[in-house]
C-alpha positions as a Python dict, from the first residue, in 0.01 Angstrom:
ca = {
    (1, 'M'): (0, 0, 0),
    (2, 'R'): (279, 242, 82),
    (3, 'Y'): (435, 204, -259),
    (4, 'L'): (103, 308, -430),
    (5, 'V'): (80, 627, -218),
    (6, 'V'): (448, 701, -339),
    (7, 'L'): (378, 627, -702),
    (8, 'L'): (61, 844, -688),
    (9, 'A'): (228, 1121, -524),
    (10, 'L'): (498, 1118, -797),
    (11, 'A'): (257, 1104, -1068),
    (12, 'L'): (91, 1425, -943),
    (13, 'V'): (422, 1608, -871),
    (14, 'V'): (638, 1513, -1150),
    (15, 'P'): (404, 1641, -1459),
    (16, 'A'): (414, 1979, -1274),
    (17, 'A'): (790, 1983, -1263),
    (18, 'L'): (787, 1953, -1643),
    (19, 'A'): (603, 2261, -1714),
    (20, 'K'): (726, 2604, -1693),
    (21, 'T'): (602, 2961, -1805),
    (22, 'L'): (762, 3083, -2099),
    (23, 'Q'): (790, 3428, -1934),
    (24, 'S'): (989, 3286, -1631),
    (25, 'A'): (1211, 3086, -1843),
    (26, 'Y'): (1293, 3400, -2035),
    (27, 'D'): (1334, 3610, -1733),
    (28, 'E'): (1582, 3351, -1599),
    (29, 'A'): (1787, 3336, -1920),
    (30, 'G'): (2111, 3528, -1924),
    (31, 'P'): (2324, 3677, -2213),
    (32, 'G'): (2490, 3474, -2477),
    (33, 'E'): (2628, 3460, -2842),
    (34, 'G'): (2575, 3849, -2876),
    (35, 'Y'): (2222, 3851, -2722),
    (36, 'D'): (2116, 4030, -2423),
    (37, 'K'): (1886, 3731, -2339),
    (38, 'L'): (1943, 3395, -2489),
    (39, 'L'): (1675, 3144, -2401),
    (40, 'V'): (1765, 2781, -2486),
    (41, 'L'): (1459, 2541, -2410),
    (42, 'D'): (1430, 2210, -2322),
    (43, 'T'): (1221, 1946, -2512),
    (44, 'K'): (1149, 1772, -2188),
    (45, 'V'): (949, 2080, -2061),
    (46, 'T'): (620, 2216, -2190),
    (47, 'Y'): (623, 2597, -2182),
    (48, 'T'): (310, 2767, -2103),
    (49, 'G'): (175, 3120, -2144),
    (50, 'G'): (287, 3432, -2340),
    (51, 'L'): (614, 3630, -2356),
    (52, 'G'): (658, 3995, -2353),
    (53, 'V'): (1014, 4049, -2503),
    (54, 'V'): (1218, 4314, -2311),
    (55, 'Q'): (1204, 4639, -2529),
    (56, 'G'): (1528, 4765, -2661),
    (57, 'K'): (1717, 4455, -2637),
    (58, 'K'): (1835, 4164, -2842),
    (59, 'S'): (1699, 3824, -2756),
    (60, 'C'): (1683, 3471, -2891),
    (61, 'I'): (1459, 3193, -2815),
    (62, 'R'): (1618, 2866, -2927),
    (63, 'G'): (1332, 2592, -2927),
    (64, 'N'): (1517, 2272, -3012),
    (65, 'G'): (1163, 2139, -3077),
    (66, 'A'): (1011, 2213, -2754),
    (67, 'L'): (639, 2275, -2715),
    (68, 'C'): (531, 2610, -2627),
    (69, 'D'): (138, 2616, -2547),
    (70, 'L'): (76, 2990, -2559),
    (71, 'E'): (-249, 2960, -2368),
    (72, 'G'): (-421, 3222, -2592),
    (73, 'S'): (-147, 3469, -2544),
    (74, 'Q'): (171, 3539, -2773),
    (75, 'I'): (530, 3632, -2825),
    (76, 'F'): (498, 3986, -2827),
    (77, 'L'): (766, 4236, -2961),
    (78, 'S'): (742, 4616, -2966),
    (79, 'Q'): (948, 4930, -2996),
    (80, 'P'): (1242, 5012, -3208),
    (81, 'G'): (1579, 4835, -3109),
    (82, 'T'): (1378, 4534, -2993),
    (83, 'L'): (1504, 4224, -3172),
    (84, 'C'): (1410, 3861, -3118),
    (85, 'D'): (1535, 3564, -3314),
    (86, 'V'): (1294, 3276, -3264),
    (87, 'T'): (1395, 2923, -3408),
    (88, 'G'): (1304, 2562, -3360),
    (89, 'C'): (983, 2620, -3138),
    (90, 'C'): (650, 2433, -3179),
    (91, 'F'): (362, 2688, -3091),
    (92, 'V'): (13, 2628, -3033),
    (93, 'D'): (-301, 2813, -2902),
    (94, 'G'): (-163, 3166, -2963),
    (95, 'S'): (-376, 3469, -2944),
    (96, 'Y'): (-640, 3583, -3209),
    (97, 'L'): (-361, 3845, -3317),
    (98, 'G'): (-88, 3598, -3359),
    (99, 'A'): (133, 3325, -3195),
    (100, 'I'): (423, 3587, -3284),
    (101, 'Y'): (313, 3960, -3287),
    (102, 'V'): (567, 4207, -3407),
    (103, 'S'): (497, 4591, -3384),
    (104, 'D'): (604, 4946, -3332),
    (105, 'G'): (935, 4915, -3514),
    (106, 'A'): (1057, 4596, -3353),
    (107, 'S'): (1234, 4333, -3548),
    (108, 'A'): (1211, 3946, -3558),
    (109, 'N'): (1361, 3650, -3729),
    (110, 'V'): (1118, 3365, -3707),
    (111, 'D'): (1281, 3070, -3859),
    (112, 'G'): (1230, 2687, -3842),
    (113, 'N'): (910, 2683, -3617),
    (114, 'T'): (583, 2512, -3621),
    (115, 'I'): (277, 2731, -3531),
    (116, 'C'): (-81, 2595, -3515),
    (117, 'K'): (-423, 2651, -3368),
    (118, 'S'): (-368, 3033, -3310),
    (119, 'G'): (-562, 3330, -3454),
    (120, 'T'): (-279, 3401, -3687),
    (121, 'G'): (56, 3253, -3715),
    (122, 'V'): (284, 3555, -3734),
    (123, 'Y'): (135, 3903, -3730),
    (124, 'V'): (344, 4202, -3848),
    (125, 'W'): (265, 4567, -3824),
    (126, 'M'): (347, 4945, -3747),
    (127, 'N'): (683, 4976, -3887),
    (128, 'A'): (802, 4639, -3771),
    (129, 'I'): (1056, 4437, -3965),
    (130, 'A'): (1030, 4046, -3983),
    (131, 'T'): (1172, 3776, -4180),
    (132, 'V'): (972, 3457, -4165),
    (133, 'K'): (1157, 3162, -4301),
    (134, 'N'): (1148, 2778, -4314),
    (135, 'N'): (835, 2763, -4093),
    (136, 'I'): (523, 2529, -4096),
    (137, 'I'): (213, 2738, -4032),
    (138, 'F'): (-109, 2551, -4048),
    (139, 'K'): (-464, 2531, -3909),
    (140, 'N'): (-479, 2884, -3739),
    (141, 'T'): (-868, 2856, -3675),
    (142, 'K'): (-930, 3011, -3355),
    (143, 'A'): (-1289, 3162, -3322),
    (144, 'G'): (-1336, 3528, -3346),
    (145, 'A'): (-981, 3577, -3482),
    (146, 'P'): (-823, 3697, -3834),
    (147, 'M'): (-702, 3335, -3873),
    (148, 'Y'): (-414, 3400, -4127),
    (149, 'G'): (-92, 3220, -4162),
    (150, 'I'): (137, 3519, -4204),
    (151, 'A'): (-35, 3867, -4177),
    (152, 'K'): (135, 4205, -4268),
    (153, 'H'): (-60, 4515, -4173),
    (154, 'Q'): (39, 4860, -4303),
    (155, 'S'): (261, 4931, -4604),
    (156, 'T'): (550, 5075, -4368),
    (157, 'T'): (611, 4730, -4231),
    (158, 'S'): (881, 4519, -4372),
    (159, 'L'): (798, 4135, -4396),
    (160, 'N'): (1018, 3893, -4586),
    (161, 'I'): (870, 3553, -4630),
    (162, 'L'): (1102, 3280, -4749),
    (163, 'Y'): (1056, 2902, -4795),
    (164, 'N'): (740, 2833, -4552),
    (165, 'D'): (502, 2563, -4562),
    (166, 'V'): (162, 2770, -4504),
    (167, 'E'): (-175, 2585, -4540),
    (168, 'S'): (-516, 2532, -4405),
    (169, 'N'): (-543, 2864, -4218),
    (170, 'Y'): (-918, 2966, -4206),
    (171, 'G'): (-908, 3313, -4322),
    (172, 'G'): (-624, 3257, -4587),
    (173, 'N'): (-268, 3160, -4573),
    (174, 'Y'): (-148, 3505, -4622),
    (175, 'M'): (-297, 3858, -4553),
    (176, 'Y'): (-188, 4203, -4656),
    (177, 'F'): (-381, 4488, -4521),
    (178, 'C'): (-303, 4851, -4588),
    (179, 'P'): (-574, 5089, -4490),
    (180, 'G'): (-613, 5434, -4639),
}
């Protein structure tokens, strides 16, 4: 009976130890390889929640194939001087505006990720600069959302799209919107 109690206790505790918020992992990350923040994810951990990238800093998220359940949130970059390279992550359940949202003059390199079940995979607007390359972006079908694979909003935004597999996104695979 005692072994059963120990096994049950381990079953309840161990899964919790293998989950961590993406924001706390980012906050704990130190500098490296020329970045102010270098976050290297562990594939044994499920990262949850969104991430606000530090404004005016250079950051890198190396996913190594790790799962990031954004729980309806996003990777959010804004303000000039903010750069984030995002590679090798598997993002699910991003916000209605995007799993990765780049705005207000920020820059991003999004390379080698899988993004699904969000409102939009990558959303770039308001003088932002982004390169979206070698990603798999599919089935972004969140209710009440724009639901595109890759979206560019405003003509002043720079978006380079290279060698992505973008398919089955409810609102369309690509969106370019320039009001006025």
